[in-house]
N, C-alpha and C positions, 0 to 999 in steps of 0.2 A: 227420892234417893236411888240409885240404881242398884239393884242387889240381885241376889241369888235365894233364891226360896225352896225349902225342902216341901215337895208335896208326894202323896202318898197314891201309888198306881194300885187298885185291887186285882187281885188274881183272876185271869180270865180261865175258867175251867173248858171253855170250849175250844182253847186254842191247840195247834196241832202237835206241838212238841215241848217238853218240859220245861225248857227255859222259855219257850213263849207263854205258859200259864202262869209264871212268877208273878208275884206282888211284891211291892216294897217301894223303896224310897227313892226319890229321884230330882233333880235340880233342875229347876226352871230359871229362866233369867226374864228381869223387868228392867227395859233401861230407862234413863232419863227423857223426859221430852226435848223437844230439838228446840220449840219455841224458850226463850228465856234462859236456855243453858248456856253460861259463860264458857268463852273459848279464848284463849290466849295464845297466839302461834311466836314459837320462838325466833329469833331474828334469822337463823339458817332456814328455817323452814318458811319464813316469810319471803326470804329472797329468793328460795326456790318455786315457790308459788308463782311469785311474779316472772321469773324466767321461763317456767313453762307455759305460762298464759303467752307470753309474747310468740313464743314458738308454733302456738296454735293460732293466734290472729296472723301469722305470718303464711299460714297455709294459702290462705285466700288470695294472695298475690303472685306466691310463686308461679315457677314456669309449670306449663301443664296442668293450673288450677282447676280449668274446666272438668278434666278428668277425673275430679275428684267427685264429680255428680255421679259418674259410672259406681265408683267406690262405695258410694252412699246406698245406691240401690244394692251393690254386692253384700252390705254389711246389713241391710233389711232382709235380703234373702237368706243370709247366713245366719240371722236370729232366729228364723222361721223355722229352719232346718235344724238348729242346734241340737234338739232331741231325736228329732227323725233320723239323723245320720246315725245316731248311736243305735238305734233301732234296725239299721241298714236301707234306709231310704234313701235312694239316689236319684239326684233330679240334676241334670248338667246345666248350667247358665242357659246354653241355646234353648233347651228345651222350655224353660221357665221363659225366657224372653220370648219366644214364640207362641207360646199360649197367652202371654199378655199381649202380644201385639194381636192375635186372634180376637180376643176380647175388645181391646180398644176399637178395632177396627168394623166390630160387630159381626164377624164371619164365624161360622159352625167351627166350635171348636172339636175338631174331628182329628185322628191320627196322632194323638199324644197320649202319654200315660197318663192312668188314672194319678199317680204320683204328682206328676209335672201339673196338674189341673187343681189338685188339692193345694199344692205348695202355691200357686198362684194365686187361688182364693184368700189364702192366709196373709201374703203377702199385702194383697190389696186391702184386706180388713187393717191389717196392722199398721200401713202407712195411713190411713186414714184416721186410725184412732189415734196414733202418735201425733199425726199433725193438728189435730184436733186439741189434744193437749198441750202442745207446744204454743198453739196459739190462744188458747183461753184466757180471757182475763185473769181469772185465778184457778190453781189448781184444785180439784176437790177429791175426797174420797171415792165419789160416785166416777168421777174421770179415770182413776187409777184402776175402777173395778170396770171399765169399759174397756181400758188398755187390757188388761188380764182376760178378758172375754174374747177381744180380739187374737190374743196370742193362743190361746186355749179355748177354742169354741166348743160347746157343749160339755164342758167341765162340771162336776158335781162335789160340791156345792156351786153354783154360778158366782158367788162372791166370796166374801171374807169367811173363813173357816168358822166354825160353830164348835170345832173338838180340838183337843191338844194335838200339836204334832211335834216331830222331832226329825233330826238329821242324824244319819249314821245309826249302828247297831242293829236291833232287829225290827223286823215289820209288825209285832204284834204288842211291844211295850217300850218305853223309853229309858229302860232301868240302864242299858249298856250304851246309850245315845253319846254322840260327840258333841251334841248342842240340843237344849231343848228351848225353844222360844217361849215367850209370854204365853200365859193361858188365854184362853180365846176370849174371855170376858175383858182383857185389858185390849184387845184387837183394835175396836171401832175408835176408842180415844186416842190410842198412838196411831192410827191411821190418818184421823182427821189433824192430828198436830203435824204430823208428816207433810201431809197436805199443804199446810198452812205454811210451815217454812220453806218448800218448794217455792210458794208461791212469792215469797218475799225477796229482798235484795241487802241483807245485812252482811252477808259476807260475799267475798269474791266468786266469781261463778265456779271455779275449780273446788274451791272449798266447800261450796253449798252442794256441789254434784257429789262431791267424795263423801259427804254427811249423809244426803239422803238415800245414797246406795248402800251404804254401810247400815243404816237404822232402818230400812226397807227389810233387808236380810236378816237382821236381828229380830225384827216383828217377824217375818216369815208370814204375813197375814191369809195367804192362801193355801188349799189341799195340795196345789201341786203347780208347777211353773214359776215360783219367786224368784227363780235366778233370772229368767229369761226377762220377766217384769222389772228386776232391779237394775238390768242392763240398759232397759229401754229407758228408764228414768234417768239415767246418766245424760243420754242424748236429750232427753226434754229437757231438762235443766240447762244444758251449756247452748240449746237453740234458744229458748226464752230468754236467757241472758245476752244473747247477742255476741256468744264466742264462737260459736258455728252457724254456718246458714243453713245446714243440713246434718245427718249421722255422718259426718265423713271422718271420723277418729275411729278406728278399730281397737278402742280400748277395751270393748268387750272380750274381742277374741285374743287380745295380750292377757286379761284376768284370767280368761280360762286357760291359756298355756300356762302361765305362771301361778298355777293353782295352788301349790304349797306356800309360796309367798303370800297369795290373796287369802287363806284360810288363815294364816298367822296374823295378820293385818285385821283381820275381822275378829279373831279370837280378842285380840289386844283391845279392840275398840269398845268390848264388853267389860268394861271396868267395874268394880264392885265398890260402892262408896259416893260420898258428895261430889257433884260437878264441879266444882273448884278445887278437888283435892291434888293430891299428886299423883295418885293411879289413874284418874281421869287425863291428867294433862299428859303422862306419858303414853297412856294407851290410844287416845285420841291422835296424840301428834305422830304415833308409830304407824296407825293405820294411814293418815293423810301422806304422810312420806313416802310409803308403798304406792299410794294411790298415783299421787303426782309421778313417780317413777315408771307408773304404766302408761299414763298418759303422753309422759314424754318418749317412751317406746311407741307410743300409738303413733306418733306425730312423727318418727323418723320414717316407720313403715309408710304411713300416707303419704311423705315427701319421697320415698323410694316409689312408690306407685305412680304418682304424678311425673316424676321425672322420666319413667318408663312410658307413661303415655306421651309425653312429649317429643320422646325419641320416635315412638311409633308414628307420630304424626309427620316428624319429618322424612321416615322412610318411605310413607303413603307418597308425600309430596314428590320424592325423588321417582317412586314408581309411575305415577301420573305423568310426570315430566317425560320419561323417557318413552311412554307409551303415545304419548303426544308427538314427539320428536320422530318417533319411527313411522307414525301416520302422516308427519308431513305440516304438521299444525305446530301452534306456537307452543313452547314447552309449559308456558304457566296459563292456566285459565285465569280468563277475565275476573276481577275484583267484583263482587257482587253476584257473581253468575251463580247457577244451580248450582252447579259443579263444586264450586269454593266453598258453597254455604253448606251442602251437605257434608263434605269434609269437616267443617267446623261442627257439624252436629253430631259425628260419629261418637266420639267419647262420651255424649251424654246418652246418645239413643243408637246403639250399635245394630239395631232389628229395624226394619222400615219397609214400607210398599211404597210403590209408586203413589199411590192415593195418599198416604202419608205425609210424603214430601209436598204433594199438591196443597194438602190442607196447612201444614206448618210453614211452607214458604210463600203460599200464595201463587205459585206459579202453575202453567197448564199441566196436563197430565202427560202429553207426549214431551215435555222438556224435562219433568221429572223422571219420567222413564228413561230417556236418552242419556240422562247424567249418570242414573244409578248403572245402567249396561255400560257406559265409559269406564266407569270405578272398576266393574266387574273383570273389563278388559284390563284392565291396568292391575289385577291382582290384589285391590285393595277392600274389594268386596266379593262374597260369592252368593249365587241366588239359590232359592228351595222354594219348590212349588207347595204352598200351605193351604190352598185351597182352590177348587176349580176356577181357572180363569184370574187367579190372584198369585202372584210370585213376592215372596219376601226376600229382602237383602240384607244381609248380615255381614258385619264385620268381624271373623272369626278370631283374629288376634287380640281383639278385646276381651273376647270371653276366654281365649289362653291364658291373658295376662291377669284375670279376675281368679281363674284358677290356681296358677302360681302363685300368685298373692294369698289365696286362703291357705295353701299348704306351706308358705313360708311363715305365715301367721301360727302354724299349728306345730313350729319347730321350736324348740327352747332356745336356741341359738341364732333365730330368726333367718336361718339357712339350711334348706334342706340338703345342700352338699356336707355340711358338718353333722347335724343330726336331722333324722327323718321325722315326718311328723309324728307327734306323740298322743293325739286323739284322731278321731274319724274324719277325713279330709276326703276332696275328691281326688281321682285319679290324674295321673301327668297327662296334658292334652297330647292328642296325637301329633307327629312332626307334619310341618306345613309341607306342602305339594312341593317346594323346591328341596325337600330332605331336611332343611335346618329347622331348628325350635324356632316357634313364631316371635319369640320373646327376642 
């Protein structure tokens, strides 16, 4: 049965301040396991779940759906930078993409900041760990630990905590904490239970993702980075259950922006009493209602991004048509040509070299370079020297769109014209060469 327990904290006479040295009673929370826990959604919440799930599934078939792959990479990068931004680490999407390109092409990674290289390595590790967990036959405690290590390499301890931790209050004792997770000796069994539940399919994908996240944050099994791992597990569940093909829902960033509602929901989830009692039904129901609202908002933002990408693709086509007409050529490139195929790739691959195109499309190097240079002439791409004798080609408007989307997701009104970002976010992109905003 879920319960709060009073525990005693021994005074630490070596702590720096009087309040830090205190001993006394604190309350730790021990949740019910997920496996076998009764769950009954009322009719309203059940209907809401079906409605939101249908909206998530519709993302894959909407206009500009291909652009969501770019959003997935952006979300992955945002998770890797979530803590770093607060500490002042700034890496632009272009810098990160160019470092990843250099690594993909086997080029020396020179001329980039140490921050950009560090984040690129973290993103690569996180992508691999997240993919392994989503594709595994079952989720295990070790798989979750691997995800944690990918997100926070070098963290001590490198696995589940062996001491008591807490949220809020002072750094030296939990007496003034906002929440104290279970004692460390409860963590292994609770984490094993969570892994088994995340591997199953007894509930709908959204309910399962919501419960996995809330339970993980309640267990708080690691010394640091629990929020980042818990947010990544949402995408793991949704991908495993086939609701999304990749991490294309910015639900993590919506939860970060709606922090007050998020904390209130997690607090309600931590009921005291039997799992089939009224407190459990009300508390879990409140958490799930708030989680579904966050997913619904994330769908709206993903749809807006997708529509923006589709509009940008139309703008590119118009620019290219005008450029070709001015050169006395047919305004529309031949279907199946390198030019058309590169345009189709740009939302998913907004930075490339002629070698990239040669390998991905199976065309000759001269044909790849000619098509890329034509897109530069049409003001679709810009070029940048990334290494001696190697030119990188970038779609700057995609990166600008990602930046504006990230800022929008940091606004509590989802519109920076109404409310400025309320947490660390990138600066606005520079105006385009024609003096207008690239979006």
